[in-house]
C-alpha positions as CSV (number, residue, x, y, z in Angstrom):
1,M,87.7,105.8,88.8
2,G,85.4,103.0,87.7
3,I,86.9,99.5,87.5
4,E,87.1,97.2,84.5
5,W,87.5,93.9,86.3
6,K,89.9,92.4,83.7
7,G,93.6,91.6,83.6
8,V,96.1,91.1,86.3
9,F,95.3,92.5,89.8
10,P,98.2,91.8,92.2
11,A,97.2,91.0,95.7
12,V,100.2,92.9,97.1
13,T,102.1,92.1,100.3
14,T,102.4,94.7,103.0
15,K,106.1,95.5,103.6
16,F,107.4,95.7,107.2
17,T,110.6,96.7,108.8
18,A,112.6,94.5,111.2
19,N,110.8,96.2,114.1
20,G,107.3,95.6,112.7
21,E,106.6,99.0,111.3
22,L,105.3,99.7,107.8
23,D,108.2,99.8,105.3
24,I,106.8,102.5,103.0
25,D,109.9,102.8,100.9
26,M,109.9,99.1,100.0
27,F,106.2,99.1,99.6
28,I,106.4,102.0,97.1
29,K,109.2,100.1,95.2
30,G,106.9,97.1,94.9
31,I,103.9,99.0,93.7
32,Q,106.1,100.8,91.1
33,A,107.3,97.5,89.7
34,Q,103.7,96.3,89.3
35,V,102.6,99.4,87.4
36,E,105.7,99.3,85.2
37,A,104.9,95.7,84.3
38,G,101.5,96.6,83.1
39,V,99.1,95.3,85.7
40,N,95.5,96.4,85.6
41,G,94.8,97.1,89.3
42,I,96.1,96.8,92.8
43,V,94.5,94.8,95.7
44,L,95.5,95.9,99.2
45,G,95.0,94.2,102.5
46,G,94.2,90.7,101.2
47,T,95.5,87.4,102.6
48,L,99.0,88.2,101.2
49,G,98.6,91.7,102.6
50,E,98.3,90.3,106.1
51,A,94.9,91.9,106.6
52,S,94.4,90.4,110.0
53,V,97.3,92.2,111.6
54,L,96.8,95.6,110.0
55,T,95.1,98.5,111.8
56,S,92.6,100.7,110.1
57,A,95.1,103.6,110.3
58,E,97.7,101.5,108.5
59,K,95.2,100.6,105.8
60,E,94.6,104.3,105.3
61,I,98.3,104.8,104.8
62,L,98.6,102.0,102.3
63,V,95.6,103.2,100.3
64,K,96.8,106.8,100.1
65,T,100.4,105.8,99.4
66,T,99.3,103.5,96.6
67,L,97.1,106.1,95.1
68,Q,100.0,108.5,94.9
69,V,102.3,105.9,93.3
70,V,99.8,104.7,90.7
71,D,98.7,108.3,89.9
72,G,95.4,107.3,88.3
73,K,97.0,104.6,86.0
74,V,95.2,101.7,87.6
75,P,92.4,101.3,90.2
76,V,93.2,100.6,93.9
77,V,91.0,98.0,95.6
78,L,90.9,97.4,99.4
79,N,90.0,94.0,100.8
80,I,87.6,93.8,103.7
81,A,87.9,90.8,106.0
82,E,85.9,91.4,109.2
83,G,83.9,89.4,111.7
84,S,81.3,92.2,112.2
85,T,79.0,93.6,109.6
86,T,79.1,97.0,111.3
87,V,82.9,97.0,111.2
88,A,82.9,95.9,107.6
89,V,80.5,98.7,106.6
90,N,82.7,101.2,108.4
91,E,85.8,99.9,106.6
92,A,83.9,100.2,103.3
93,L,83.0,103.8,104.1
94,N,86.6,104.5,105.1
95,A,87.9,103.0,101.8
96,E,85.6,105.3,99.9
97,K,86.8,108.3,102.0
98,W,90.4,107.4,101.5
99,G,90.0,107.2,97.7
100,A,89.9,103.5,96.9
101,A,88.2,102.7,93.6
102,G,86.6,99.4,94.8
103,L,86.4,96.7,97.4
104,M,87.1,93.0,97.6
105,L,84.9,91.3,100.2
106,L,85.4,88.1,102.1
107,P,82.4,86.5,103.9
108,P,82.3,87.0,107.6
109,M,85.4,86.0,109.5
110,R,85.4,83.6,112.5
111,Y,81.7,82.7,112.1
112,K,80.5,80.2,109.5
113,S,77.5,82.1,108.2
114,D,74.7,80.3,106.3
115,H,73.2,81.1,103.0
116,R,70.9,83.9,104.2
117,E,73.5,85.4,106.5
118,T,76.2,85.4,103.9
119,V,74.0,87.1,101.3
120,T,72.7,89.6,103.8
121,Y,76.3,90.5,104.9
122,F,77.4,91.2,101.3
123,K,74.3,93.1,100.4
124,T,74.5,95.2,103.5
125,I,78.0,96.4,102.6
126,A,77.0,96.9,99.0
127,A,74.1,99.1,100.1
128,A,76.3,101.3,102.2
129,T,78.7,102.4,99.5
130,P,78.7,103.1,95.8
131,L,82.1,101.4,95.3
132,P,82.2,98.5,92.9
133,I,82.7,95.1,94.7
134,M,84.5,91.9,93.9
135,I,83.4,88.9,96.1
136,Y,86.3,86.7,97.3
137,N,85.1,83.1,97.1
138,N,87.6,81.0,98.9
139,P,85.9,78.1,100.8
140,V,89.1,76.2,101.1
141,D,90.8,78.7,103.4
142,Y,87.8,80.6,104.8
143,K,85.3,77.8,105.1
144,I,82.3,79.6,103.5
145,E,81.4,78.9,99.8
146,V,79.6,81.6,97.9
147,T,77.4,79.3,95.9
148,L,75.8,80.0,92.5
149,D,72.4,80.4,94.3
150,M,74.0,83.1,96.5
151,F,75.3,84.8,93.4
152,A,71.8,84.8,91.9
153,E,70.6,86.9,94.9
154,L,73.8,89.0,94.9
155,A,73.1,89.9,91.2
156,E,70.3,92.1,92.5
157,S,73.0,94.5,93.8
158,P,74.4,96.4,90.8
159,T,77.7,97.2,92.5
160,I,78.6,93.6,93.1
161,Q,80.3,93.1,89.8
162,A,83.0,90.4,90.1
163,V,84.3,87.4,91.8
164,K,87.7,86.3,92.9
165,E,87.3,82.6,92.0
166,S,89.3,80.6,94.6
167,T,87.2,77.5,95.0
168,R,90.1,75.5,93.3
169,D,87.5,74.0,90.9
170,V,88.2,75.3,87.4
171,T,84.8,74.1,86.2
172,N,83.2,76.7,88.4
173,V,84.2,79.3,85.8
174,A,82.1,77.5,83.2
175,R,79.2,77.1,85.8
176,M,79.3,80.9,86.5
177,I,79.3,81.8,82.8
178,N,76.6,79.2,82.0
179,R,74.3,80.6,84.6
180,F,75.0,84.3,84.6
181,G,76.6,85.1,81.2
182,K,78.6,88.3,81.6
183,R,76.8,89.5,84.7
184,F,79.9,88.9,86.9
185,N,83.5,89.3,85.8
186,I,85.5,86.3,87.0
187,L,89.1,86.6,88.1
188,C,91.1,83.5,89.1
189,G,92.4,83.7,92.6
190,V,94.6,80.6,92.7
191,D,98.0,80.9,90.9
192,T,98.4,77.3,90.0
193,I,95.2,77.2,87.9
194,A,95.3,80.7,86.5
195,M,96.1,79.8,82.9
196,E,93.5,77.0,82.9
197,E,90.8,79.4,84.1
198,L,91.8,82.1,81.7
199,L,91.3,79.7,78.8
200,L,87.9,78.7,80.2
201,G,86.8,82.3,80.1
202,A,88.0,84.0,83.2
203,D,88.5,87.7,82.7
204,G,91.5,88.2,85.0
205,W,93.8,87.0,87.6
206,V,94.1,88.2,91.2
207,A,97.7,87.0,91.5
208,G,100.2,86.2,94.3
209,L,103.6,85.4,92.8
210,V,103.1,88.5,90.7
211,C,104.5,90.4,93.8
212,A,107.9,89.0,92.9
213,F,107.5,88.3,89.2
214,P,105.2,90.9,87.7
215,K,106.4,90.8,84.1
216,E,106.1,87.0,83.9
217,T,102.5,87.1,85.3
218,V,101.4,89.8,82.9
219,A,103.0,87.9,80.1
220,V,101.1,84.7,80.8
221,Y,97.8,86.6,81.0
222,T,98.5,88.6,77.8
223,L,99.6,85.7,75.8
224,A,96.8,83.4,76.9
225,K,94.2,86.0,76.1
226,A,95.8,86.7,72.7
227,G,95.5,83.0,71.9
228,R,99.3,82.5,71.9
229,I,98.9,79.4,73.9
230,Q,102.3,77.8,73.2
231,E,104.2,80.9,74.3
232,A,102.0,81.3,77.4
233,T,102.4,77.7,78.3
234,A,106.2,77.8,78.1
235,I,106.3,80.6,80.7
236,Y,103.6,79.0,82.8
237,R,105.4,75.7,83.0
238,W,108.6,77.5,84.1
239,F,106.4,79.4,86.6
240,I,104.6,76.5,88.2
241,P,107.1,75.5,91.0
242,L,106.9,79.2,92.1
243,L,103.2,79.4,91.7
244,E,102.8,76.4,94.0
245,L,104.1,78.6,96.8
246,D,100.7,80.4,96.6
247,I,98.7,77.4,97.8
248,H,100.4,76.8,101.1
249,P,99.4,78.1,104.6
250,K,102.7,80.0,104.6
251,L,102.2,81.6,101.3
252,V,102.9,85.0,102.9
253,Q,106.3,84.0,104.1
254,Y,107.1,82.1,100.9
255,I,106.2,84.9,98.6
256,K,107.9,87.5,100.7
257,L,111.1,85.4,100.5
258,C,110.7,85.5,96.7
259,E,110.3,89.3,96.8
260,A,113.4,89.6,98.9
261,K,115.5,87.5,96.5
262,V,114.5,89.6,93.5
263,G,114.8,92.9,95.4
264,L,111.2,93.9,95.6
265,G,110.6,93.3,99.3
266,T,111.8,91.9,102.6
267,E,111.1,88.7,104.5
268,Y,109.6,90.5,107.5
269,V,106.1,89.4,108.6
270,R,104.0,90.2,111.6
271,A,103.3,87.8,114.4
272,P,101.8,85.3,114.8
273,R,103.6,84.7,111.5
274,L,107.3,84.2,111.8
275,T,110.0,84.4,109.1
276,L,111.2,81.2,107.7
277,V,114.2,79.4,109.3
278,G,116.3,76.2,108.8
279,D,115.4,73.5,106.3
280,E,112.1,75.0,105.4
281,R,113.7,78.3,104.4
282,Q,116.4,76.5,102.5
283,R,113.9,74.4,100.6
284,I,112.0,77.5,99.4
285,L,115.3,79.3,98.5
286,N,116.2,76.3,96.4
287,I,112.9,76.5,94.5
288,I,113.5,80.2,93.9
289,Q,117.1,79.9,92.9
290,T,116.3,77.1,90.4
291,A,113.6,79.2,88.8
292,L,115.9,82.3,88.7
293,E,118.6,80.2,86.9
294,S,116.2,79.5,84.0
295,R,114.1,82.7,84.2
296,P,112.6,83.5,80.8
297,V,113.1,86.8,79.2
298,V,109.8,88.6,78.8
299,G,108.7,92.2,78.1
């Protein structure tokens, strides 16, 4: 399956049981809810997917399970976040073997590569597989910015097709379009500025709170792209206190708590993350409960 890098691509969480094993039943329930809401693709093993604590064997299970659930309705994308180019290439080859339709690539982990090293890393992976690729540009959390000059070189690789734009600078959407036209599809990767970037020309949204609120996320995207700004804005304003949970170091715990409250997941995470306790947990529960009390009817 080819990928049209447009629409809502949930960066799904990985569901665990209380003893730290994969919770496949709950994972399937979450994927089903996304497909039923009308998302356009599924991203596995990203930041929200707790990529750093997943084994390759577990990623294989997640990819193959997701493929069975989506049944060809939407493409399945696997994130690669590795410190070694060789390991990253191997994971890309594995993703292709397992049946993934595409890749999302972070720059090298644990080493702050320079311009030449970053471009070489991405190009090496792209040369190893025919899978279409979305570059994940998140210098805030991962300390390496994929600059426009880097993208100019990456444009030479035809399978590098899209960017998950997470620089937190909405004007970067305009800069990308001004320089490259439609060469790269742009998907917002930060929930709190998603509508703004969609209105500036972004093609899609790699979303986080969609894990718990898929219908609302799809509604904001659909209405914004249809020019129904007032309707989209009403939902977006309701959504903002929840979307702000996506821009915190504990976004995984916060979003998993949201999933648990709406019946689409559990709170369980893998160490070194720990589930929320005390005042912090209550504060997030209060945000969720307040939102649920005024939840808009969509779809």
